[in-house]
Structure formats: C-alpha cells, structure tokens
C-alpha positions in Angstrom: -14.1 -7.0 11.8 -16.7 -8.9 14.4 -19.5 -11.0 13.5 -22.3 -11.9 15.6 -24.2 -14.9 14.2 -27.4 -16.4 15.1 -28.1 -19.7 13.7 -31.7 -19.9 14.3 -32.9 -22.6 11.7 -30.7 -26.5 11.4 -28.8 -27.8 8.8 -26.6 -24.8 8.8 -23.0 -25.6 6.9 -20.2 -26.2 9.2 -17.4 -23.3 9.3 -20.0 -21.0 8.5 -18.8 -18.5 11.5 -15.5 -18.4 9.9 -17.0 -18.1 6.1 -19.4 -15.3 6.8 -16.2 -13.4 8.7 -14.1 -14.0 6.0 -16.4 -12.7 3.4 -17.2 -9.6 5.4 -13.6 -8.7 6.3 -13.1 -8.7 2.6 -16.3 -6.3 1.8 -14.6 -3.9 4.4 -11.6 -4.3 2.7 -12.7 -3.6 -0.7 -14.1 -0.6 0.4 -11.6 0.7 2.5 -12.6 0.6 6.1 -12.2 -1.4 9.4 -13.4 -1.9 12.6 -16.5 -3.0 11.5 -19.5 -4.4 13.3 -22.3 -6.4 12.2 -25.0 -9.2 13.4 -26.2 -11.7 11.1 -29.5 -14.0 11.5 -29.6 -17.5 9.6 -33.3 -18.4 9.7 -35.4 -20.5 7.6 -37.7 -19.3 4.8 -41.0 -19.2 7.2 -39.2 -16.7 9.8 -38.0 -14.3 6.8 -41.0 -14.3 5.4 -42.2 -13.0 8.8 -39.6 -10.4 8.8 -40.4 -9.4 5.5 -44.0 -9.2 6.7 -43.4 -7.1 9.8 -40.9 -4.9 8.4 -41.4 -4.2 4.9 -45.1 -5.3 4.3 -44.2 -8.0 1.7 -45.7 -11.2 2.9 -43.0 -13.4 0.9 -39.8 -15.2 1.8 -36.8 -13.8 0.1 -33.0 -14.5 0.5 -31.6 -11.9 2.5 -32.3 -8.7 4.4 -30.6 -5.5 5.3 -31.0 -3.2 8.5 -28.8 -0.5 7.9 -27.4 1.3 11.2 -25.5 4.5 9.5 -27.6 7.1 7.8 -25.7 7.8 4.6 -26.0 11.2 2.7 -27.2 10.4 -1.0 -24.2 9.3 -3.0 -22.0 8.8 -0.1 -21.0 4.9 1.4 -18.8 4.0 4.5 -15.6 4.9 3.0 -16.3 8.9 2.5 -18.7 8.6 5.6 -16.0 9.0 8.4 -19.0 11.2 10.5 -21.7 9.2 10.3 -19.7 5.8 10.9 -18.1 7.6 14.2 -22.4 8.5 15.5 -22.4 4.2 15.5 -19.2 3.6 17.0 -19.8 0.7 19.9 -17.6 1.1 22.7 -18.2 -2.7 23.7 -17.2 -4.1 20.9 -14.7 -1.3 19.9 -16.4 -1.5 16.5 -18.4 0.5 14.2 -22.0 -1.0 14.2 -23.0 -1.3 10.4 -26.1 -2.6 11.2 -28.0 -6.1 10.8 -28.7 -8.7 8.0 -30.9 -11.9 8.0 -30.0 -14.9 5.3 -32.7 -17.6 4.5 -30.7 -20.8 4.4 -33.7 -22.7 2.8 -33.9 -19.9 -0.2 -29.7 -19.8 -0.2 -29.7 -24.1 -0.8 -32.6 -23.1 -3.6 -30.3 -20.4 -5.3 -26.8 -22.8 -4.9 -28.8 -25.6 -6.8 -30.6 -23.4 -9.7 -27.2 -21.8 -10.0 -25.0 -24.8 -9.8 -22.7 -23.8 -7.2 -21.9 -24.5 -3.4 -23.8 -23.5 -0.9 -20.4 -21.8 0.9 -20.4 -19.5 -2.3 -24.1 -18.6 -2.2 -24.1 -17.7 1.4 -20.9 -15.9 1.0 -22.4 -13.9 -1.8 -25.6 -12.8 -0.4 -23.5 -12.0 2.7 -21.9 -9.6 0.5 -24.4 -8.2 -0.8 -25.7 -7.7 2.7 -22.7 -5.9 3.7 -22.6 -3.6 0.8 -26.4 -2.3 1.2 -25.0 -2.0 4.9 -22.1 0.2 3.6 -24.6 2.5 1.6 -24.8 1.1 -1.7 -28.0 0.2 -4.0 -28.7 -1.3 -7.1 -32.5 0.6 -8.0 -30.9 2.6 -10.5 -28.5 0.6 -13.2 -25.5 2.7 -12.7 -25.8 2.0 -8.9 -26.7 -1.7 -9.9 -23.8 -2.1 -11.9 -21.4 -0.1 -9.5 -22.7 -2.7 -6.5 -22.1 -5.7 -8.6 -18.5 -4.9 -8.9 -17.7 -4.6 -5.4 -19.4 -7.5 -4.5 -17.4 -9.4 -7.2 -13.9 -7.8 -5.9 -14.7 -9.0 -2.7 -16.1 -12.3 -3.3 -12.9 -13.0 -5.3 -10.5 -11.9 -2.5 -12.7 -14.1 -0.2 -11.8 -16.9 -2.3 -15.4 -17.6 -3.5 -15.1 -16.3 -7.2 -17.2 -17.7 -10.4 -14.3 -18.7 -12.4 -15.1 -22.6 -10.9 -11.8 -23.0 -9.5 -12.7 -24.6 -6.0 -10.4 -22.4 -3.3 -12.1 -25.1 -0.6 -10.8 -28.2 -2.7 -6.9 -26.2 -3.8 -6.9 -26.1 0.6 -8.3 -29.6 1.0 -5.3 -31.3 -1.7 -2.9 -29.2 0.0 -3.5 -30.1 3.8 -3.3 -34.0 2.3 -0.3 -33.1 1.4 1.0 -32.4 4.8 1.7 -36.0 5.6 4.2 -36.6 3.1 6.4 -33.9 4.1 10.4 -34.5 5.5 10.7 -31.8 8.2 12.9 -34.0 10.5 14.9 -30.6 11.4 12.1 -27.9 12.1 9.2 -30.0 12.6 7.3 -27.7 10.7 5.6 -29.3 7.8 3.8 -27.7 4.9 1.8 -28.9 2.2 1.0 -27.0 -1.4 -1.5 -27.9 -4.1 -1.3 -25.7 -7.1 -3.7 -25.4 -9.8 -2.3 -25.7 -13.8 -4.1 -23.8 -16.9 -4.8 -27.1 -18.0 -7.4 -27.7 -15.0 -4.7 -29.9 -13.4 -3.6 -30.2 -9.6 -0.1 -30.7 -8.1 0.5 -31.1 -5.0 4.1 -30.7 -2.9 5.4 -30.9 0.6 8.3 -29.6 2.2 11.8 -31.7 2.3 14.3 -30.9 4.4 18.0 -31.4 4.3 20.7 -31.8 6.9 22.6 -28.7 5.0 19.6 -26.3 5.7 20.1 -24.7 2.3 19.8 -27.9 0.2 16.0 -27.6 1.8 12.4 -27.3 -1.0 9.7 -25.8 0.1 6.1 -27.4 -0.5 5.2 -24.2 -3.2 8.6 -25.0 -5.2 8.2 -29.0 -4.6 4.7 -28.2 -6.5 6.0 -25.7 -9.1 8.6 -28.4 -10.0 6.2 -31.6 -10.4 3.8 -29.0 -12.6 7.0 -28.0 -15.0 7.8 -31.4 -15.3 4.0 -32.3 -16.6 4.4 -29.6 -19.2 2.4 -26.7 -17.2 4.0 -23.1 -18.0 1.0 -21.1 -16.4 -1.2 -21.1 -13.3 -4.1 -19.5 -11.8 -3.8 -20.4 -7.6 -2.0 -21.9 -5.5 -2.7 -23.6 -1.5 -0.1 -23.3 0.8 -1.0 -24.6 4.5 0.5 -25.5 7.7 -0.5 -27.9 10.4 -1.1 -25.1 13.5 -0.4 -22.1 12.1 -0.8 -20.5 8.4 2.3 -21.0 6.3 2.7 -17.9 4.0 4.8 -18.5 1.0 8.6 -17.3 1.7 10.8 -14.6 -0.3 12.5 -17.0 -2.8 8.7 -19.2 -3.4 7.0 -15.5 -4.6 9.9 -15.0 -6.7 9.6 -18.7 -8.2 5.9 -18.2 -8.2 5.8 -15.0 -10.2 8.1 -16.5 -12.9 5.0 -18.5 -14.1 2.1 -16.3 -13.1 2.6 -12.7 -11.1 -1.0 -12.3 -10.5 -2.1 -15.7 -9.3 -4.4 -16.6 -6.5 -2.9 -17.4 -3.3 -4.6 -19.5 -0.7 -3.1 -19.7 2.9 -4.8 -21.5 6.0 -3.9 -24.1 8.3 -5.2 -27.5 8.9 -6.1 -27.1 12.6 -8.2 -24.4 12.4 -9.5 -25.3 8.6 -9.7 -22.0 7.6 -8.0 -19.8 5.1 -7.6 -16.5 3.6 -6.9 -15.6 0.0 -4.7 -12.8 -1.7 -3.0 -12.3 -5.1 0.8 -13.1 -5.7 1.7 -9.4 -6.7 0.1 -7.9 -3.4 2.7 -10.4 -1.7 5.7 -9.6 -4.2 4.9 -6.3 -5.8 7.2 -4.7 -8.6 8.8 -8.2 -8.8 11.6 -8.9 -11.0 11.1 -10.7 -14.3 12.1 -11.2 -17.6 10.6 -8.3 -18.9 13.7 -6.5 -16.6 16.1 -8.7 -18.2 15.2 -7.5 -21.7 15.1 -4.1 -20.7 19.0 -4.8 -19.4 20.3 -6.4 -22.5 18.8 -3.8 -24.7 20.3 -0.8 -22.7 24.0 -2.6 -23.3 23.7 -2.3 -27.4 
C-alpha cells in the first residue's frame, strides 16, 4: 500500500503518515485487493471549501472529498473489477492508482470533539470512508449505505481504531513502558506486554529469561499470570512490543492466550518506530486446541 501524503495546514498530529497508511492498508485488506496507491491532502476548512466550490459546485467546507481514478461498472467494487484496476496501474510506483482524497483537519478536530473520541480515530475513519469511495462504494441508497458502513467498521477494527472505547494506543504505550522492566541478560531481546481484562483493568508483563533457557517466561504469559492472580478470566486485547522490531507472540503464548479468549485483539509493534499493527488471536492461531476438544475426547471414551 502506497500513500502519498501532502500536509498543507498547521497542527497535523505526529505519526499521521503511519496512521493513514495503516487505515488504507486495512481497507484494502478488507476489500481483498493489494498493491494500491492513493494520494491524500490534509488541508484546512478554507482550502477544502475552495475545492468543493471548484469541483462540486458546493460553497462550503466538508470533512472529506474523494476523487476516484477507477471507473467501476454499476454494482461493482475494486474486488470484482480487476480489468478496470489494471488500467490504472502505475509503472513508476508499481501500484494501482485508486485516486485522491482530501481531508479537512479543522473538520476532523471539531468532529472528534463532538463525538468524544480521539483525533486519530476521526482522521482514520474519514480516511476509511474515502478509501471505500475510491474502491467503488457509495451511500446514496440505504442498502449501499449499510454495506459501506459495515466495510468501514471492519477496516477500523483491523486498524485498532474500533468504537468500543478501548484505546489500543494506550495499550501500546503501557506495553512499551514494560520494556524497561524486562530481564533479558542472555538474548538482549526485551519484550513488553499489556493485557486488558474484561473488568477494564490493565495488566503489564515483561520477558524474564533464565540460564536454563527453557524456564524463560515470555512477556505475554507474565501479563496473563498477573491478571489471573487478580481474578481476571476474560480478556479483550493484548499489546506486545519489542524495542526495535515487532515482537509477535510465540506459539506457546498464543495457546495460553487462547485459553482465555480465542478471538481477542492483538496489537503488535515496536518502541523505536512507535507504530503497531492489529489482528485477532484466531487469525494468529487458527483451529486452536481448547477445552471443547478435551470434552469431546472425554465423551468419546465413554
């Protein structure tokens, strides 16, 4: 996924390029397409009003405008329009140019305050909205609107910007804070983790190495042990971070996490870049062995 970002107004949040790239990539993943290329301009209300007036005949500011490059047949979207996508292939970038979109930072900031969520979530949602317009979706009819909204929410969940109130950014920050507590004298590979319990409480963990190697405890399991000792039995999300590279859970940790919540959200990143990606545990551990398998085996012996 290639995103060309042009920031043309003051006050843009740090890490905006990474945020928008993550959202656009997740939109493409939900749609089932890859190697896409889009351009985004971040402007103020005055600039987007002028763009609206010039290209749409609307003399007012709006939150986002999309300019698709691909001409889709009625009822078709990017996933079912391979021929049309090939026509927009750009040899210079190696990607398919879906089009351009324009975001108003002023509008995004006001709407974030109105809806009571972060500026990052609002900019992410507006980008997801624009991306699905660029991939052939619309919301003129009620059925089309429901479909587009469902696709947007899937992409937002995948991008760790869901509506449920859980802050994946906060999970990530708490996991990064655990890096300093890691005991890794042998490998030097420090890992921090933070798991969110169903109660809303956070539990941190770090890797604890041992000279015997086999007795080493991973950060994820350290966090789970902390939580279980406090009475938690259900979890909604976990963040796992490395110092310079992403630290995805090992096989044993995936199995331990699956014991308590097979489909929890998993946030993984590294402290150096400050970026992370999000998936779900059932994607990391498909067809997991669990308590139901033991029950079936027990009944089969009778």
